[in-house]
N, C-alpha and C positions, 0 to 999 in steps of 0.2 A: 865129690866125684870129678868135678871139672879140673882141679889141680892135678889129680892123678893122670887123667887122660893127656893133659898138656905135657906132663913130665915124660910120659912114655913116648910121645911123638918126638919130643926134643932129643931123647936118648937115641932113637932110631936114626936121627939125622946128625949124629955127632961128627960125621965126616966134614960138615960145613960149619966151622966155628962161628961165622957171622949169624947164621940162622939159630945156632944153639944159644948164643948170647941173647938174641932177640926173643927166643922162646922162654929163656930164663926170666927175662924182664917181664914178659907177658904173664908168666906164672906168678911172679912176685906181685904184679899189679892185680891179678885176679884174686890172689890170697888177701891182699889188703882190702879189695872191694868187698869180698865175702865177709871179712872180719868186720868191716864198717857196717855192713848190712846186719850182721848178727848183733853187733853192739846196739845199733839203732832199734832193733826189735826187742832187745832184752833189757834195755836201760830206760830209766825215767829221768827227765830233766826237771829240776825244781830248785828251790832255794833252801838254805840250811834251816830256816824257820819252819819249812814245811815238814821236816823230818824230826825235829827235836822240840822240846819244851824247856823253859828255864828251870834251873835247879829248884826243887821244892815249890814249884808253881802249879801243882796239880789242882784239879777242880775241887770245890767244896761241895759235898753231897748233902742235900737237904731233903727232909721228909716231913710229912704231915698227914693228919687224918681229917677228912672233911666230908661234906654232903653235896651231892649233885642233885639239884631240884629241877622241876619243870619237865620231867619225863612223862611220856604219854602212856601211863599205866604199866611201864616196864621197869619199875623200881623194885626194891626189896620186898619180898612177900611177908616180912615180919609184921605181926599184928599186936595190938595192945592186949593186956590181960595179965594173967599170972606169969606167963613166960614172955616178958618183953624182950625183943631183940635189941641189938646195939643201935640199930637205926632209929627205932622208936625213942629210945632213951636219949639219943643224940638230938633228935628233934625237940624233945621236951626241954633239954638243957639249953638249946638254942633259943627257944621261945622265951625262956625265963630271963634271958639277957634283955629282952624288950618288954619285960614286965607283963608277959602273957603266960598265964598258967592254964595248962590244958591237962586233964587226967590222961595218963597213958592208955587207959582202956578205950578211950574214944578216938585214938589216932590210928590211921591207916597210912602206910608208907609206900603205896603203889606208885607215887610220882616222885619218890626220893630214893636215892641209893647211897650207901656208905662207900667211900672210896679211899684208897691210899694215894697220896700225892707225893711224887718224887721229882727231883731235879738235880742237875749238875751245873754249878755256877763258877765262873772264874773268880779267884780270890781277890783280884784287882778291881772287880766291879764295885762301884760306889753306891751310896744311898740314892734311890730313884732309878737305878739301872734295871732294865727289864730282861727277862730270860724265859725260855720255853719250859713248860712243866708237863709231866705225864701223870695221868690218872688211871687207876685200875680198880674195878669193883672188888670189894672184899665180902660182899653179901651174896644173895642169890638173885640179884637183878639180871634179867636176860639181855638188857640193852641200855647203853648210856646215850643213845642217839637223841639229839635235841636238848640235852641237859645243860645246865649252867652250874658251875662250881661256886658255892658260897665262899666268902672270904675265909681262907684257911691259913693259919700260922704255920710257918716252916721252920724247923730246927735242925741243927747239925747232929744232935744226939738226943736220945730220949731224956726228958726232964730239963733240957737246956733252954736258954732264953731264945725267943723267936728272933730269927735273923732276917726273915723275909715273909711275904704273904703271897697268896695265889688266889686268883678268881678269874671267871670268864667262861664263855661258851666252849664246850668240848667239841673237838673235831676228830672224826673217825678217819681211818685210812681211806685214801681216795680209791684204792682198788676195790674196797668193799662196797662202794657206792654203785658200781655198775651192775645192772641186771644180768649181763652176760657172765660176769664173774660168779654170780650166785648160781646160775644154771650149770656152769661147767665145773666149778670148784666145790659146790655144796654149800652148806650153811655158813654164813659169815660170822665172824667174831666181832662182837660189839661191846664187850665188857672192858675194853681198854681203849684209851683215846689220849689226845694231847691238847694242850691249850697254847697256841703260839703267842709268845710274849705275854703270857698270863701271870708271870711272877714278877714281883717288884722287891728289890732289896730295901729293907727298912733300917738296917743298922750296919755297923762295921763288921765285915767278914774277917775270919782269921786268915791272915796273909803272911807270907815270909818277908823278911827284910829285903828290900830290893837291892841293897848294896851287896848282899851275898848271893843274889840270884845269878850273877854272871860267873861264879866260880866253876861251874860245870854246866854242860849241856846234856840233858837226858833224852834219849831216843824214844819216840813214841812207840816204836816197835823194835826192841833190841835185836841188833844184827851186827856181828863183828865186821863184816865187809863194809857195811854202811858207815859204821863208826870210824873205821880206818880211812875211808874216802873223805869223810867230813874233816878229820884231823889233817889230812894232806892238803885239802883246799885252804884251810885256815893257816897252816904253816907257809904255804906258798904266798899268801897275801900279807901276813904279819911277821914272817920270819920263823925259822926252824926252832922248835921247842915251845911255841905258843900253845899248841894243843897236844894233849897226850891221851891215848886211849886207855882208860882204866879197865873196862870190861865191855862186853857187847852192848851194854845199855848206857854207858856214860863216857863223855869226853871232857877231861879237865882242862881248864883254860888258865894260862899264866900270862896275863896282860901286863905289859911294861909301862903302859900309860898311867898317869896318876889317877887316884880315885876322884869321885865327884861327877859333875856333869860331863866332863870329857870322857870319863870311863864309860858312862852310860851311852854316850854317842858312839863310842867304839863298838860297844856290844850291839847296838842297833845296826850299824853298818856290817858287822860280822855276820849277823843272822840273815842279811840280805845277799850274801855271797852265793853265786850259782854253784850247784853241785849236781853231778850226774851219777846216779847209783843204780844198781841192779834192781829191776822190778820183779818182786816175787810173784810166782804163779799162784793164783788164788781164785777159788770159786765160792761166792757168798750166796746162800739160799735163805730166803725168808720162809720159815715154816708155817706162817699164817696165811699168806696170800700166794705162795708158790713162785715168787719172783726169783730168777736165777741170774746172777751177774758174774761173768768170768773176766778176770783181769789178764789180758794177753791172749795169745792164740793157744788155748788149752784144748787138747784133743783127748779122746777116750780110746783106749786099746781094747783088745779082745776080752770079753767077759760075758757071763750069763748071770742075771739076777732075777730071782723069782720072789715076788712080794704079793701076798694075797692071791688074787686071781690073775695077775699080770706077770708075764715073763718077758724080760728085756734081754735080747741076744745081740751082742755086738761082735762082728767078725764071723768067721766060719763060712767063707765063700760068698758073702753078700756082695752084690754089685755096688761099687762105690757111687755109680751114677744113678742108682735107684732112688726114688724119692722116699723121704721119711714117712713112716706109717702115721696116718692121722684119720680122724673120723670123717665120714663123708659130709659134704655141706648139707645143712638142714637136718642132720640126724638128731634125734631127741637125746637129752642127757642120759647117760648110763654109767654104771660103775665100770671101772677098767677091767677088762678081761681079755683073755687070749694071749697072743704073742706079738711083740714088736721086734723086728729084725732090722739092724742097721749095720753099715759097713765099719770095719775097724779103721781107726784114725779119724773118725767123724768128730766135728767140733762139739763142745759142750752145749752151745746154743742150739744146735740141731737136735741133740738128744733131748734137751728141755722142751723144744717145740713138739717133738714126737710124743713125749709124755703128756704135754698139755692137750695134744690132739686126741688122745684116747681117754680124756676126762680124768686124769690122775689127780688126786687131791694134793694139796701142799704138803701134808705129812708124808704121803707116799713118795712124792718127788724127793723130799729131803732124805728119806730112808734109802731110796735107791742110789742117790749120789753118794751117800755115806758108805754104802756097801761097795760101790765102785772104787772109792778111795781106799778102803780097807784091803781089797784084793790087789791093789796096785795098778788098776786100769786107768787111773787118773794120777798123773805125776804133778799134783798141785795140792795145796792146802784147801780143804773143804770146810767152810765155816757155816754152821746152821744157826740162824738167829731165831 
């Protein structure tokens, strides 16, 4: 709107060429300033290595089956007898390794839970390197809180040789530890957890040849505009034709330097080149604890969503200055019900705050934002984890 108004005023004063020239210059300056502000708000600054990975250098996925012990009566409910569960049989097999033989009929697994262990490891991590692992119950244990994972071999494929091991105390999500979270969000999920630095590489991981790793750069998130921008930055630094965009997910490199250590040094310097790319609008929602993260200034347009006993109405004559609906201070926890009315153009953060205020569960928040995206009220990608 500012450039349009300036242009009209300049046109009315066409009788005075000096003022017209000055107005045109002011118009150009305003346009440049607005463009600069738009670019600043819509672009992200980083280095090439922040947006790409080396060719064929994807992570190695490891998996294993193990036991979490030390639970306070919250383990699997399986009991010994004619129908032995996998947890009981796993305990029997574990004890046999230490020359301890216990009849399955005498075992109770209330303090032990069978879990699936997963991890993603860099192929360049050597023996002794540590990494984080995730554990998830595969039995009927209601909670893994306070448990310790027994040494578990990790393999890249079923039946393969162990490449790493995992063990250590499990850590639940920090959000689930807060009593306020339990009161407002309902029952917490404690059947999955993580072990920071709980994995150790024991052998050689399958890795690509490093000499071939620099033949191309693969984007972490394929995007033609980002790939084109990266290729332009590389060409400006090393000469035209050094980088070529194959597709939205790959940029091929043609380095003129000889192979060997010098080539690797060039690749290292190349990945440190600064690049400015468009920042995608994205809303990430954690379906387990209700965390909502919006990248950029994402707003919500007019829409009405009814989910269960709650109706969210955005727009329709709502005063933008009106505060977001929320539960009164000190109100007892209750299921979400009634209607929440917000102004059109409100930010995603304020919508999330209003939903949290009426005690909406994480699943309800995820469903509502997914519905807003489907009807076009949110012009951004909605990712539900």
